[in-house]
C-alpha positions in Angstrom: -0.1 0.3 -0.3 1.8 3.5 -0.9 1.7 6.4 1.5 -0.5 9.3 0.9 0.9 13.0 1.1 -0.4 14.0 4.1 0.5 10.9 5.8 4.2 11.8 5.1 3.6 15.0 6.6 2.3 13.5 9.8 4.8 11.0 10.3 7.8 13.5 8.9 6.6 15.6 12.1 6.4 12.9 14.7 9.6 11.5 13.9 11.2 14.9 14.8 8.6 14.7 17.4 10.1 11.8 18.9 7.2 10.7 21.0 8.0 13.3 23.4 4.8 15.3 22.4 1.6 13.6 22.1 -0.4 13.9 18.8 -2.8 16.4 19.8 0.5 18.8 19.3 0.3 17.9 15.6 -3.1 19.2 15.4 -2.5 22.4 17.7 0.4 23.0 15.2 -2.2 22.4 11.8 -4.4 25.0 13.6 -2.0 27.1 14.8 -3.0 27.3 18.3 -1.5 30.5 19.8 -0.3 29.1 22.8 3.0 29.2 24.5 3.4 25.1 24.5 2.7 25.6 20.4 4.4 28.3 19.6 7.7 26.4 21.8 7.3 23.5 20.4 7.1 24.6 16.5 10.7 26.1 17.3 11.8 23.4 19.3 11.1 20.4 17.0 11.9 22.6 13.7 8.1 22.3 12.5 7.9 26.2 11.9 6.8 25.7 8.5 3.1 23.8 9.1 2.2 26.3 11.6 -1.4 26.9 11.3 -1.0 25.4 7.5 -3.7 23.0 7.7 -6.5 24.7 9.8 -9.3 22.4 8.5 -8.1 18.8 10.6 -10.0 18.0 13.2 -8.8 16.0 16.4 -11.1 13.0 15.3 -9.6 13.0 11.6 -5.8 13.0 12.9 -6.9 10.5 15.6 -8.0 8.3 12.9 -4.9 8.8 10.2 -2.5 7.6 13.4 -5.0 4.4 14.0 -4.8 3.7 10.3 -0.6 4.6 10.6 -0.1 2.0 13.3 -2.8 -0.3 12.1 -0.1 -0.9 9.5 2.8 -0.6 11.5 4.7 2.7 10.4 4.3 3.9 14.4 4.0 2.5 17.7 2.3 4.2 20.8 5.0 4.6 23.8 2.8 6.4 25.7 -0.9 7.4 26.1 -1.4 9.0 22.8 2.1 9.1 22.2 3.9 7.6 19.2 7.5 6.8 17.6 8.2 5.6 13.8 8.8 1.9 13.6 11.5 0.8 11.0 8.7 0.0 8.5 7.8 3.4 9.6 10.9 5.1 8.6 11.6 3.2 5.6 8.0 3.9 4.4 8.6 8.0 5.6 11.5 7.9 2.6 10.0 6.3 0.3 7.2 9.2 0.4 9.6 12.0 0.5 11.3 10.7 -2.4 7.9 10.4 -3.8 6.9 13.8 -2.9 9.3 17.3 -3.3 8.5 18.7 0.0 7.7 22.4 0.1 10.6 24.4 0.2 9.2 27.9 0.9 6.4 26.9 3.4 6.5 29.2 6.2 3.9 28.7 8.2 5.0 30.3 11.8 6.3 33.6 9.4 3.1 34.1 6.9 0.3 32.8 8.7 -1.4 36.2 9.7 -0.5 37.0 5.9 -1.6 34.2 3.5 -5.5 34.4 4.2 -5.7 38.2 3.9 -3.1 38.3 1.1 -5.3 36.1 -0.9 -8.9 37.7 -0.4 -7.5 41.1 -1.5 -5.2 39.6 -4.7 -7.9 37.7 -5.9 -11.1 40.8 -5.6 -8.1 43.0 -7.1 -7.9 40.7 -9.9 -11.1 40.2 -10.8 -12.1 44.1 -10.5 -8.8 44.8 -12.5 -9.9 42.3 -15.4 -13.2 43.6 -15.6 -12.9 47.0 -15.9 -10.4 47.6 -18.4 -13.2 45.1 -20.5 -15.4 47.4 -19.6 -18.1 45.5 -17.1 -19.3 46.7 -14.3 -21.8 44.6 -13.2 -20.4 41.2 -11.9 -20.8 39.4 -8.6 -17.4 39.7 -6.5 -15.6 36.8 -6.0 -14.8 37.8 -1.9 -18.1 38.7 -0.3 -16.5 40.3 3.4 -17.5 44.0 3.5 -14.2 44.8 4.8 -12.3 43.5 1.9 -14.9 45.5 -0.4 -13.7 48.5 0.9 -10.5 47.7 1.4 -9.7 46.7 -2.3 -11.7 49.9 -3.6 -9.7 52.3 -1.5 -6.6 50.7 -2.5 -7.6 51.1 -6.4 -8.6 54.7 -5.1 -5.1 55.5 -3.8 -3.2 54.3 -6.6 -4.5 57.3 -8.5 -3.9 55.7 -11.9 -5.5 54.9 -15.4 -7.4 51.5 -14.6 -5.1 49.7 -18.5 -2.1 51.0 -16.8 -2.9 49.5 -13.4 -4.0 46.1 -14.3 -0.6 46.1 -16.9 1.2 46.7 -13.7 -0.5 44.1 -11.6 0.0 41.7 -14.2 3.7 42.4 -14.7 4.6 42.3 -10.6 2.3 38.8 -10.6 4.4 37.3 -13.7 7.3 38.1 -12.1 6.5 37.5 -8.6 5.0 33.7 -9.5 8.4 33.2 -12.0 10.2 30.0 -9.7 11.4 27.2 -10.8 10.8 25.4 -7.8 6.8 25.5 -7.7 4.2 25.7 -9.7 2.5 29.1 -10.2 -0.3 27.1 -12.2 -1.8 26.0 -8.8 -2.4 29.5 -8.0 -3.3 30.7 -11.5 -6.1 28.1 -11.4 -7.7 29.8 -8.3 -7.8 33.3 -10.0 -11.4 35.1 -11.3 -11.3 37.7 -14.1 -13.6 38.5 -16.5 -16.0 36.2 -17.9 -13.9 33.6 -16.4 -14.1 31.8 -12.9 -11.5 30.5 -10.5 -11.5 26.5 -9.5 -11.8 25.9 -6.0 -9.1 24.5 -3.8 -11.2 20.5 -4.6 -11.4 21.4 -8.4 -8.1 22.6 -8.8 -6.6 19.7 -7.3 -9.0 17.5 -9.5 -7.9 19.1 -12.3 -4.3 19.0 -11.4 -4.3 15.6 -10.8 -2.8 16.2 -6.9 -4.5 14.8 -3.7 -6.4 17.7 -1.9 -3.9 18.2 0.8 -0.9 17.6 -2.0 -2.5 20.3 -3.9 -2.8 22.7 -0.6 0.5 22.4 0.4 1.9 23.3 -2.5 -0.4 26.1 -3.2 1.4 27.8 0.0 4.2 27.1 -0.9 3.9 29.4 -4.1 2.3 31.9 -2.1 5.0 31.8 0.6 7.4 32.0 -2.0 6.0 34.9 -3.8 6.0 37.1 -0.3 9.6 35.8 0.1 10.0 37.6 -3.3 7.9 40.7 -2.2 9.3 41.3 1.2 12.7 41.3 -0.4 12.4 43.6 -2.7 9.5 45.9 -1.8 10.6 48.6 -4.6 9.8 45.9 -7.3 6.6 45.5 -6.7 4.7 47.9 -4.5 1.1 46.8 -5.7 1.7 43.8 -4.2 3.7 44.7 -1.4 0.8 46.8 -0.6 -1.6 44.2 -0.1 0.2 43.7 3.2 -0.7 45.6 5.5 3.0 46.3 7.9 1.2 45.2 11.1 0.2 41.8 9.9 4.1 40.7 8.8 5.2 40.9 12.6 4.0 37.6 14.6 2.3 39.2 17.7 3.0 37.4 21.1 0.4 36.2 22.9 -1.8 38.1 25.2 -0.7 36.9 28.1 2.5 37.3 27.4 2.3 40.5 26.1 1.4 41.4 29.3 4.2 40.1 30.8 6.6 41.8 28.6 5.3 45.1 29.2 5.9 44.5 32.9 9.5 43.5 31.8 10.2 46.7 30.2 9.1 48.6 33.5 11.5 46.7 34.8 9.7 44.0 36.8 11.8 40.6 37.8 10.3 37.3 37.5 9.4 36.9 40.9 7.6 40.3 40.9 5.5 39.6 37.7 4.6 36.2 39.0 3.0 37.9 42.2 1.4 40.7 40.2 -0.2 38.8 37.5 -0.8 36.1 40.4 0.4 33.0 38.1 2.8 30.6 38.5 6.6 31.5 37.9 6.6 28.7 35.5 4.0 30.4 33.4 6.2 33.6 33.3 9.0 31.7 32.2 7.0 29.9 29.3 6.5 33.6 28.3 9.4 34.9 28.7 10.9 31.5 26.3 7.8 32.7 24.2 9.4 36.4 23.6 12.4 35.2 23.2 11.2 33.2 20.1 9.3 36.3 18.7 11.6 39.3 19.3 14.8 38.5 18.0 16.5 41.9 19.9 15.2 40.3 23.1 18.7 40.0 25.4 18.9 36.9 27.6 21.9 37.0 29.3 20.0 38.8 32.6 18.4 35.6 32.9 21.2 33.1 32.6 25.4 33.4 32.9 27.2 33.4 29.8 29.5 30.6 31.0 25.8 28.4 31.8 24.9 29.8 28.8 28.3 28.6 26.3 27.8 24.8 28.4 24.4 24.6 27.0 25.0 25.3 23.2 28.2 22.8 23.5 25.3 20.7 25.1 23.1 21.1 22.4 25.9 20.9 19.6 27.3 17.6 20.3 23.6 16.1 21.1 20.2 17.1 19.1 18.9 20.8 19.4 15.6 19.1 20.9 16.8 17.0 23.7 16.4 18.9 26.6 17.0 15.7 28.8 20.4 15.1 27.5 21.5 18.9 27.7 20.3 19.3 31.3 22.8 15.8 31.9 25.2 17.5 31.1 24.7 20.7 32.4 23.5 19.4 35.8 23.4 23.1 36.9 21.1 24.6 34.3 17.1 24.4 34.9 15.0 23.1 32.1 13.9 27.0 32.0 17.5 28.0 31.3 17.8 25.4 28.5 14.6 26.2 27.0 15.8 29.6 26.7 18.7 28.8 25.6 17.6 27.2 22.8 14.6 29.5 21.9 17.4 32.0 21.5 19.7 30.2 19.3 18.0 26.9 18.6 18.0 28.1 14.8 22.1 28.0 14.8 23.1 25.1 12.4 24.9 22.4 14.2 28.2 21.1 12.1 
């Protein structure tokens, strides 16, 4: 029996987690749950590309898939709802990885707040521009959200230029931004609606291209995220596309509770004082600090750990695996798990030789 695309994705994530989290950590990852635990796990196990990339997944659906993988002896349960890959599972995963090309540009963590807004605005802007240059003012908008309709109408007015020049510029930017040998731009184009042309739905596009729905979905996101990379790296070359992304939406915000902790930290409160002021356990405040280190690049952790201890943690991480907290703890016995997680949060993206 062959392996499906989504099963390959799930197996690859389970391999990284290696039984250290329950299967529901995948559910929260795909859903994009903005909790300190999910955010930290995504970075700790280097699975941030999949954050909020498959929100249609259900707990029941995931459980049934894991049960099927167990029945096929690809995974085995080592504790309540915790599984690891079997030898057969490893072989099957390698087979799947050789059969499928995983999305190279997928970056759910970075773009999960941008993708939906951008796609709504882009598809409506293209539809309006296409109909305007064909002198068609009576058409059913592909988007019915009032805020999207108002936003696009105002955006077109802001450009203050001839409809034909606007459409030409938009077309040129799209052709350039989508031009990538490592992606499949047609997966995006098939979904676009224009003058007397209705874009395909996700399921229709998957059927048209002969791809499994899940594979189409991930490769579609891969195309969009590759486009975002190109547009944001060279904003001046893509003023129209760049303008579709609000600057406020480009930054990954802290969770509400963590943001409250961060504001107190900026006022000079220490962790004990914050814990007392917010009536929260210190371990919860420590979780917030780790999330801050993950989300804010300029955040300095030196006030929370001695330099010598930080260096020893990094050395232990290099010798082992950046996600094996217990192994690092065994080698740096005077370090707390908080200190280890904090160091890995700050330097976890380093590539170990």
